[in-house]
C-alpha positions in Angstrom: -16.9 2.2 15.1 -13.8 3.4 16.9 -12.7 6.9 17.8 -10.2 7.0 15.0 -13.3 6.0 12.6 -15.3 8.7 14.0 -12.7 11.4 13.7 -13.5 14.4 11.4 -11.4 15.5 8.2 -10.8 18.5 10.6 -9.3 16.4 13.5 -7.2 14.1 11.2 -5.6 17.8 10.2 -5.2 18.8 13.4 -2.8 15.7 14.4 -1.1 15.5 11.3 2.4 17.2 11.6 2.9 20.6 10.7 6.0 21.5 8.5 7.7 24.5 8.7 7.6 27.5 6.1 11.1 26.3 5.2 9.6 22.7 4.8 6.6 23.8 2.6 9.2 26.3 0.3 11.5 22.7 -0.1 8.3 20.6 -0.9 5.4 22.9 -2.3 3.7 19.7 -3.6 3.3 17.7 -0.9 0.2 19.8 0.4 -2.0 17.6 -1.6 -1.3 14.4 0.3 -2.6 16.0 3.4 -6.0 16.6 1.5 -6.1 12.5 0.7 -5.7 11.4 3.9 -8.7 13.7 5.4 -10.6 11.8 2.1 -9.4 8.6 3.2 -11.4 9.2 6.6 -14.9 9.6 4.5 -13.5 6.7 1.8 -13.1 3.8 4.1 -16.4 4.3 5.5 -17.7 4.0 2.4 -15.8 1.0 1.7 -16.9 -0.6 4.7 -20.5 -0.4 3.5 -19.6 -1.8 0.0 -17.9 -4.7 1.6 -20.8 -5.9 3.3 -23.3 -4.7 0.7 -21.8 -5.2 -2.4 -24.0 -7.8 -3.5 -26.9 -5.3 -3.6 -25.0 -2.7 -5.5 -26.2 0.1 -3.2 -26.9 3.3 -4.4 -24.8 6.3 -3.9 -27.2 7.8 -1.4 -27.1 5.0 0.8 -23.1 4.7 0.7 -22.9 8.3 1.0 -24.9 8.0 4.0 -22.8 5.6 5.2 -19.8 7.6 4.9 -21.3 10.7 6.7 -21.1 12.8 3.6 -23.4 14.1 1.2 -24.3 12.2 -2.1 -22.3 15.1 -4.3 -19.7 15.3 -2.1 -19.1 11.6 -2.2 -19.4 11.6 -6.2 -16.5 14.6 -6.3 -14.1 12.9 -3.7 -14.4 9.6 -5.5 -13.5 11.4 -9.1 -10.8 13.1 -6.7 -9.6 10.1 -5.0 -9.0 7.8 -7.9 -10.6 9.2 -10.9 -13.3 6.6 -10.7 -17.2 7.5 -10.1 -18.6 5.6 -7.0 -20.2 3.0 -9.2 -17.4 2.5 -11.3 -15.5 2.0 -8.2 -18.2 0.2 -6.3 -17.5 -2.4 -9.5 -13.8 -2.6 -8.9 -14.3 -3.9 -5.4 -16.6 -6.4 -6.3 -16.0 -10.2 -5.8 -16.9 -10.4 -9.7 -14.0 -7.9 -10.5 -11.5 -9.3 -8.5 -12.3 -12.8 -10.1 -12.2 -11.1 -13.2 -8.7 -9.6 -12.4 -7.3 -12.9 -11.2 -8.6 -14.4 -14.5 -6.6 -11.9 -17.1 -3.4 -11.9 -14.4 -2.7 -15.3 -15.5 -1.4 -14.4 -18.8 0.1 -11.2 -17.7 2.1 -12.9 -15.4 3.4 -15.6 -17.7 4.0 -12.9 -20.6 6.3 -10.8 -17.9 8.2 -13.8 -16.8 9.0 -14.8 -20.4 10.7 -11.0 -21.3 12.9 -11.7 -18.3 11.1 -9.2 -15.8 11.7 -11.3 -13.0 15.4 -10.6 -12.1 16.7 -8.8 -9.1 16.9 -5.4 -11.0 13.2 -5.7 -12.2 11.1 -2.2 -12.5 7.6 -2.1 -11.8 4.9 0.4 -11.6 6.6 2.3 -9.1 9.9 2.0 -11.3 11.4 0.2 -8.1 14.8 -1.4 -7.9 16.1 -3.4 -4.9 18.3 -5.4 -3.0 18.5 -7.6 0.0 20.4 -7.3 3.3 22.7 -10.5 4.0 21.2 -13.4 5.9 23.7 -12.3 8.9 22.3 -8.6 8.8 18.9 -9.9 9.1 19.6 -12.1 11.7 21.2 -9.5 13.7 18.0 -7.8 14.3 19.2 -4.5 12.4 22.2 -4.1 14.8 24.2 -1.5 13.4 21.8 -0.2 11.2 20.0 3.5 11.2 16.4 4.0 10.3 15.4 7.3 9.8 11.4 7.3 10.1 8.4 10.1 9.3 4.7 9.9 9.3 3.2 11.3 6.3 -0.3 11.4 4.8 -1.4 9.7 2.2 -4.4 8.2 0.0 -4.4 5.2 2.5 -4.3 7.2 5.9 -1.1 7.7 7.7 1.9 6.0 6.2 4.8 5.3 8.0 7.9 5.8 5.9 11.5 4.0 7.1 14.5 4.8 5.4 18.1 3.7 5.5 21.5 4.8 3.7 20.5 2.1 0.9 17.2 2.8 0.5 13.5 2.3 1.5 13.3 -0.7 4.5 9.7 -0.1 5.6 6.1 1.1 4.7 3.6 0.9 7.3 0.0 2.4 6.9 -2.3 3.8 10.0 -5.5 5.1 10.4 -5.3 8.5 12.7 -4.5 7.7 15.9 -2.9 4.4 15.5 0.4 5.8 14.6 2.6 4.7 17.7 1.2 0.9 17.1 2.2 0.9 13.5 6.0 2.1 15.0 5.4 -0.6 17.3 4.9 -3.3 15.2 7.8 -1.8 12.4 10.4 -1.6 15.4 9.7 -5.3 16.4 10.9 -6.4 13.1 14.6 -4.9 13.4 14.6 -4.6 17.8 18.2 -3.7 17.5 18.4 -1.1 15.1 18.5 2.9 16.2 15.8 5.0 15.3 15.8 8.3 14.2 12.7 10.3 13.5 12.8 12.9 10.9 9.5 13.9 8.9 11.4 16.1 6.6 14.1 13.5 5.6 11.5 11.0 4.6 8.9 13.5 3.0 10.7 13.3 -0.4 10.1 9.8 -0.6 6.6 9.7 0.8 5.8 12.0 -2.2 7.7 10.1 -5.1 5.6 6.7 -3.8 2.2 8.4 -3.6 2.6 10.9 -6.4 2.2 8.9 -10.0 3.8 11.9 -11.5 7.2 11.2 -9.8 6.9 7.5 -11.2 10.0 7.6 -13.5 11.8 4.8 -15.2 15.2 6.6 -14.9 14.8 7.8 -11.6 14.1 4.1 -9.8 13.1 4.2 -6.1 15.4 2.1 -4.0 14.4 -0.5 -1.6 16.3 -2.9 0.8 14.5 -5.9 1.7 15.5 -7.1 5.2 14.0 -10.7 5.8 15.1 -14.5 5.6 16.2 -15.8 2.6 12.5 -17.2 1.8 11.0 -14.2 2.8 13.0 -12.0 0.4 12.1 -14.5 -2.8 8.7 -14.3 -2.0 8.6 -10.3 -2.1 10.9 -10.7 -5.1 8.1 -11.9 -6.9 5.3 -9.8 -5.3 7.3 -7.2 -7.6 6.4 -9.0 -10.4 2.4 -8.5 -10.3 1.2 -5.3 -12.8 -0.7 -2.7 -11.2 -4.7 -3.5 -11.5 -3.8 -7.1 -11.7 -3.7 -10.1 -9.1 -2.0 -13.3 -7.9 -3.2 -15.8 -5.7 -1.4 -17.9 -2.8 -0.8 -20.8 -4.7 0.4 -19.4 -7.8 2.5 -17.1 -6.0 4.0 -20.2 -4.4 4.6 -21.9 -7.7 6.4 -18.6 -9.1 8.6 -18.4 -5.8 9.9 -22.3 -6.5 7.5 -23.8 -3.7 4.3 -25.2 -5.5 3.7 -27.0 -2.1 4.4 -24.2 0.4 1.3 -21.8 -0.1 0.7 -21.8 3.8 4.3 -20.3 3.9 4.3 -18.1 1.4 1.3 -16.5 3.0 3.3 -16.0 6.0 5.9 -14.2 4.3 3.4 -11.9 2.3 2.1 -11.4 5.8 5.6 -10.0 6.9 6.2 -7.8 3.9 7.6 -5.0 5.7 7.4 -2.3 2.6 3.0 -1.9 2.0 2.3 -0.9 -1.2 5.6 -0.2 -3.0 5.9 -4.2 -2.7 2.3 -5.1 -3.6 1.3 -7.7 -1.3 -2.6 -6.6 -1.5 -2.5 -7.8 -5.1 -2.5 -11.2 -3.7 -5.9 -13.1 -2.9 -7.5 -16.4 -2.4 -7.7 -19.2 -4.5 -11.5 -17.8 -5.5 -10.7 -14.4 -5.8 -11.7 -13.8 -2.6 -9.9 -10.5 -0.9 -8.5 -12.2 2.2 -6.2 -10.7 5.1 -4.0 -8.3 4.8 -1.7 -6.5 7.6 -3.3 -3.3 7.6 -6.9 -4.3 7.1 -9.3 -5.7 4.6 -10.4 -2.2 3.8 -7.6 -0.6 3.0 -6.7 -3.5 0.7 -9.9 -2.9 -0.9 -9.2 0.7 -1.1 -5.6 0.1 -2.6 -7.2 -2.1 -5.4 -10.1 0.4 -5.9 -7.3 3.2 -6.4 -5.0 1.0 -8.6 -8.1 0.5 -11.0 -8.5 3.8 -11.0 -5.1 4.7 -12.1 -5.1 2.0 -14.7 -8.2 3.3 -16.4 -7.5 7.0 -16.5 
């Protein structure tokens, strides 16, 4: 287990940005996200145990011991974290559940296309509207582009929020202590851009992303997609996958107009720069296997479980 994985909630809190009194007054409802990040420290331990032992359907006492908390604390933590009991959460993360979601998804996706929800202005569960940068802007490596960024606690660890004047351009996820690596990873995508750290400037967007009470159709979150033409086409198709549903790489390739290019589609999914909002975590293997995720398999399972809780509340 890494040093970051051994960190306590208090240690996590100690390294988080300390907002000024003026900032707290401006964003009074941001504090719960800090609690969510501390919860994730224990949640990911539980998920790691579930990942290796789901066939045994372990009891809550066993999961709690692996997470380093009491069974009572784990029960309340899961209820607070995603609205599910630990048992329901376990069920949401099993392979059988993934396959059931996949079976349900085909008709849901077909329906969404039939009613015209695949265009550039398509709004999904986060009520997102998007635009793409021109191929020339992408080829320039972000030259002339200013990206403002900040790290914020979220239900899945620490979120790196990256903004341009045109909208959200990047959203990375990291465990405590790994923030610098996630920033370096994102900066490598647009090496010629100018980067400005501004926690206060990105805080409101962080809250809009992870606070479902702010997902309003009349106030869409604007994102800007920076990639190749092919990558952007794949990312646009990711936006059509509803919360609580899954699709496969091969089906996504078909939707993107490249039915024989599932591997290339998979590579484009892996390069998605706006995690969670552009839901690449909803893509699984052909048999429903919860396969690779740029920000970690345990985090992918956590996100799917969190969404299961959101859609059943």
